[in-house]
VOPAGU-2260 file (C-alpha; in pm, 1 decimal, decimal comma):
REM VOPAGU-2260
SITE   aa  ch    i         X         Y         Z
SITE  UNK   A    0    -149,6    1566,2     272,9
SITE  UNK   A    1    -306,7    1273,6      92,3
SITE  UNK   A    2    -341,5     910,3     200,4
SITE  UNK   A    3    -389,9     652,4     -73,5
SITE  UNK   A    4    -507,9     324,1      76,6
SITE  UNK   A    5    -497,6      -0,5    -116,1
SITE  UNK   A    6    -737,2    -228,2      73,3
SITE  UNK   A    7    -647,4    -582,0     -30,3
SITE  UNK   A    8    -832,0    -902,4      54,1
SITE  UNK   A    9    -619,8   -1217,6      26,4
SITE  UNK   A   10    -659,6   -1586,3      85,0
SITE  UNK   A   11    -609,5   -1685,7     447,3
SITE  UNK   A   12    -244,7   -1699,1     552,3
SITE  UNK   A   13    -113,3   -1452,2     293,9
SITE  UNK   A   14    -130,6   -1111,2     466,6
SITE  UNK   A   15     179,6   -1170,0     679,4
SITE  UNK   A   16     371,6   -1297,5     375,3
SITE  UNK   A   17     272,2   -1005,3     152,4
SITE  UNK   A   18     311,7    -715,5     397,4
SITE  UNK   A   19     692,3    -676,0     367,1
SITE  UNK   A   20     667,1    -643,5     -13,6
SITE  UNK   A   21     512,7    -298,7      25,0
SITE  UNK   A   22     789,2    -154,7     241,9
SITE  UNK   A   23    1099,2    -272,7      54,6
SITE  UNK   A   24    1336,1      12,3     -30,7
SITE  UNK   A   25    1319,3     112,6    -395,8
SITE  UNK   A   26    1230,4     382,8    -646,0
SITE  UNK   A   27     936,9     497,2    -433,9
SITE  UNK   A   28    1180,8     655,4    -188,8
SITE  UNK   A   29    1304,7     886,1    -464,9
SITE  UNK   A   30     961,3    1005,5    -576,3
SITE  UNK   A   31     877,3    1372,9    -527,3
SITE  UNK   A   32     614,1    1420,8    -256,8
SITE  UNK   A   33     637,9    1070,5    -111,4
SITE  UNK   A   34     610,4    1077,2     269,3
SITE  UNK   A   35     576,2     717,3     391,0
SITE  UNK   A   36     408,5     377,5     354,7
SITE  UNK   A   37     249,6     183,0     637,6
SITE  UNK   A   38      94,7    -161,9     610,7
SITE  UNK   A   39    -189,7    -264,7     840,8
SITE  UNK   A   40    -322,8    -619,2     880,0
SITE  UNK   A   41    -684,1    -651,3     992,5
SITE  UNK   A   42    -698,0    -893,0    1286,6
SITE  UNK   A   43   -1068,5    -974,3    1337,6
SITE  UNK   A   44   -1147,4   -1160,9    1014,2
SITE  UNK   A   45   -1200,8   -1535,6     964,5
SITE  UNK   A   46   -1292,3   -1581,7     594,8
SITE  UNK   A   47    -996,1   -1399,4     437,7
SITE  UNK   A   48    -694,4   -1184,6     528,4
SITE  UNK   A   49    -695,4    -809,9     470,5
SITE  UNK   A   50    -410,3    -564,6     423,0
SITE  UNK   A   51    -445,5    -189,2     415,6
SITE  UNK   A   52    -144,6     -30,5     246,6
SITE  UNK   A   53    -144,6     341,3     331,0
SITE  UNK   A   54      76,3     559,9     112,7
SITE  UNK   A   55     119,1     919,8     226,6
SITE  UNK   A   56     177,9    1186,7     -39,7
SITE  UNK   A   57     218,8    1563,6     -17,2
SITE  UNK   A   58     -16,0    1626,6    -313,3
SITE  UNK   A   59    -244,5    1445,4    -555,2
SITE  UNK   A   60     -10,3    1547,1    -837,3
SITE  UNK   A   61     278,7    1369,6    -661,4
SITE  UNK   A   62      71,4    1051,9    -630,9
SITE  UNK   A   63     -39,3    1073,3    -995,7
SITE  UNK   A   64     324,4    1112,0   -1104,3
SITE  UNK   A   65     409,1     790,8    -913,4
SITE  UNK   A   66     105,6     607,9   -1051,1
SITE  UNK   A   67     204,3     695,1   -1409,4
SITE  UNK   A   68     576,5     621,7   -1368,2
SITE  UNK   A   69     778,0     331,6   -1505,2
SITE  UNK   A   70     884,0     260,5   -1144,8
SITE  UNK   A   71     517,2     203,8   -1049,6
SITE  UNK   A   72     469,3     -36,5   -1341,1
SITE  UNK   A   73     782,8    -226,6   -1243,3
SITE  UNK   A   74     673,8    -245,8    -877,3
SITE  UNK   A   75     333,5    -384,3    -974,9
SITE  UNK   A   76     443,1    -657,9   -1214,0
SITE  UNK   A   77     299,2    -997,0   -1128,3
SITE  UNK   A   78     523,1   -1172,2    -876,9
SITE  UNK   A   79     362,8   -1517,0    -886,5
SITE  UNK   A   80     555,2   -1810,4   -1027,2
SITE  UNK   A   81     428,3   -1932,8   -1365,5
SITE  UNK   A   82     111,7   -2136,1   -1316,5
SITE  UNK   A   83      71,5   -2013,0    -957,5
SITE  UNK   A   84    -264,3   -1858,1    -870,7
SITE  UNK   A   85    -269,5   -1510,2    -716,4
SITE  UNK   A   86    -358,7   -1497,7    -346,0
SITE  UNK   A   87    -540,8   -1164,9    -399,0
SITE  UNK   A   88    -919,9   -1194,9    -382,8
SITE  UNK   A   89   -1011,8    -826,6    -412,4
SITE  UNK   A   90    -850,2    -483,8    -406,0
SITE  UNK   A   91    -990,9    -134,6    -366,6
SITE  UNK   A   92    -813,5     203,9    -380,4
SITE  UNK   A   93    -937,7     468,5    -136,3
SITE  UNK   A   94    -804,1     824,8    -158,7
SITE  UNK   A   95    -836,1    1043,1     151,3
SITE  UNK   A   96    -721,0    1389,7     246,5
SITE  UNK   A   97    -574,9    1430,9     594,5
SITE  UNK   A   98    -814,8    1677,2     757,0
SITE  UNK   A   99    -695,5    1671,9    1118,1
SITE  UNK   A  100    -425,5    1505,8    1328,4
SITE  UNK   A  101    -310,8    1482,9    1690,5
SITE  UNK   A  102      30,2    1355,3    1786,2
SITE  UNK   A  103     188,9    1280,4    2121,8
SITE  UNK   A  104     414,2    1546,2    2270,5
SITE  UNK   A  105     776,1    1432,6    2268,9
SITE  UNK   A  106     933,4    1400,7    2611,7
């Protein structure tokens, strides 16, 4: 399994506002190999907000298919009002392979 993390730095006060955008139902749910999305907000920062959007995919090919799809382009269109400055300061994509996991035993 693959985890694609988009680590996004935003202006202060924007992480909470932006987080729900990444988990809205849409075309992503229909993509082959898509497993889940989770959004993390870093809590110990004072100069900027930080989101980590983790997308889980079965294979790299599945992720690449999403990344090259029309649905991806539509999902990543600018959502700011005309003349409004983007709250995003920086963004970095990190691709990781899940090497080991441990989960709680269901009771």
